[in-house]
C-alpha positions as CSV (number, residue, x, y, z in Angstrom):
1,M,122.6,122.1,95.8
2,S,123.6,120.6,99.1
3,F,122.5,117.2,100.2
4,T,119.4,117.0,102.4
5,L,118.7,113.9,104.6
6,H,115.0,112.8,104.8
7,P,113.3,114.0,108.0
8,Q,112.5,110.5,109.1
9,L,116.1,109.4,108.8
10,Q,117.1,112.5,110.8
11,K,114.7,111.5,113.5
12,D,115.6,107.8,113.6
13,T,119.4,108.0,113.4
14,D,122.6,109.6,114.5
15,V,125.5,110.4,112.2
16,I,128.5,108.2,112.3
17,G,130.4,110.0,109.5
18,E,130.9,110.2,105.8
19,F,132.3,108.0,103.1
20,P,133.0,109.6,99.7
21,L,129.5,108.6,98.4
22,C,127.4,107.8,101.5
23,L,126.5,109.3,104.8
24,A,126.9,106.6,107.5
25,L,124.1,106.6,110.1
26,L,123.5,104.6,113.3
27,H,119.9,103.6,113.9
28,K,118.7,104.6,117.4
29,E,116.9,101.3,118.0
30,N,118.8,99.2,120.5
31,I,118.6,95.9,118.7
32,G,122.2,95.7,117.8
33,P,124.6,97.6,115.5
34,W,122.4,98.9,112.7
35,V,124.2,101.1,110.2
36,I,122.4,102.8,107.3
37,L,124.2,104.1,104.3
38,V,122.6,107.0,102.4
39,P,124.1,108.1,99.1
40,K,124.6,111.9,99.3
41,I,122.5,112.6,96.2
42,N,119.2,114.3,96.5
43,Y,116.0,112.7,95.1
44,L,117.8,109.3,94.6
45,Q,115.4,106.4,95.2
46,E,117.0,103.3,93.6
47,L,120.5,102.0,93.7
48,H,120.5,101.1,90.0
49,H,119.8,104.7,89.2
50,L,123.4,105.5,90.1
51,P,126.1,105.4,87.4
52,M,128.1,102.2,87.5
53,E,131.1,103.9,89.0
54,Q,129.0,105.1,92.0
55,Q,127.4,101.7,92.3
56,Q,130.9,100.2,92.6
57,Q,131.8,102.9,95.2
58,F,128.7,102.0,97.2
59,L,129.8,98.3,97.2
60,V,133.2,99.3,98.6
61,E,131.5,101.4,101.3
62,S,129.0,98.7,102.1
63,Q,131.7,96.0,102.3
64,T,133.6,98.3,104.7
65,V,130.6,98.5,107.0
66,F,129.8,94.7,106.9
67,E,133.4,93.7,107.4
68,N,133.7,95.8,110.5
69,L,130.3,94.8,111.9
70,E,131.4,91.2,111.5
71,K,134.9,91.8,113.0
72,L,133.8,94.0,115.9
73,F,130.6,92.2,117.0
74,N,130.7,88.6,115.6
75,P,126.9,88.5,114.7
76,K,125.1,85.3,113.9
77,K,123.9,86.9,110.6
78,L,124.4,90.2,108.7
79,N,121.2,91.6,107.1
80,L,121.1,94.0,104.1
81,G,117.9,95.8,103.2
82,A,116.7,98.7,101.0
83,L,112.9,98.9,101.3
84,G,112.1,102.6,100.8
85,N,108.3,102.1,101.1
86,M,108.0,104.6,104.0
87,V,111.1,106.8,103.3
88,P,111.6,107.2,99.5
89,Q,115.2,108.5,99.8
90,L,117.6,105.7,99.0
91,H,119.0,104.3,102.2
92,I,120.5,100.8,102.7
93,H,120.3,99.1,106.1
94,H,123.3,97.0,107.3
95,I,122.2,95.1,110.4
96,A,124.2,92.8,112.7
97,R,121.8,90.2,114.0
98,F,122.1,88.0,117.0
99,E,120.0,85.1,118.2
100,T,119.5,87.1,121.4
101,D,118.0,90.1,119.7
102,V,114.3,90.8,120.4
103,A,113.3,90.3,116.8
104,W,115.3,87.1,116.0
105,P,114.8,85.4,113.6
106,G,112.2,87.7,112.1
107,P,112.7,91.1,110.5
108,V,113.7,94.1,112.6
109,W,111.0,96.3,111.1
110,G,108.1,96.6,113.5
111,N,109.7,94.1,116.0
112,T,112.2,96.1,118.0
113,E,109.9,97.2,120.9
114,G,111.1,100.8,120.2
115,K,113.9,100.7,122.8
116,Q,116.7,103.1,122.1
117,R,120.3,103.3,123.3
118,S,121.3,105.8,125.9
119,P,123.2,108.9,124.5
120,Q,126.3,107.5,126.1
121,E,125.9,104.0,124.5
122,S,125.2,105.7,121.1
123,E,128.3,107.9,121.3
124,S,130.5,105.0,122.3
125,L,129.2,102.8,119.5
126,I,129.5,105.7,117.0
127,Q,133.1,106.2,118.0
128,T,133.9,102.5,117.8
129,L,132.4,102.3,114.3
130,A,133.9,105.6,113.0
131,D,137.4,104.5,114.2
132,A,137.0,101.1,112.5
133,F,135.7,102.6,109.2
134,K,138.5,105.2,109.2
135,S,141.1,102.5,109.9
136,Q,140.0,100.4,107.0
137,Y,139.0,103.2,104.7
138,P,141.1,106.4,105.2
139,Q,138.7,108.6,103.2
140,F,136.0,108.1,105.9
141,S,135.5,111.2,108.0
142,R,133.7,111.9,111.2
């Protein structure tokens, strides 16, 4: 069976590329770099449902994302979240936060004013992130 991304995630994100375990997505909201990792396993809802080896792989991939968000953008804070109340498919948010973002210091959910990047801005950011992920983690593919 092939992996299927939840329709809401398809609507709200663009694909950056793939790690061995997770699909890396860029949220379309223009609040700052907002990467979502989705393990490529259908019907998975909770991180602790993964075997320990895959949990460890997730941590490697998550660390790659956060290290690059920090290095590339120098945010005030890095946020990590896995809510799943609206979208049951396990997806973990990695958000670079800045004191200048519209939702600071509150949560991004429901506070972003719905502004999206232009297609050109999205593609440029996707390429920057993909290049950085690939440089640090050679198994990453675009």
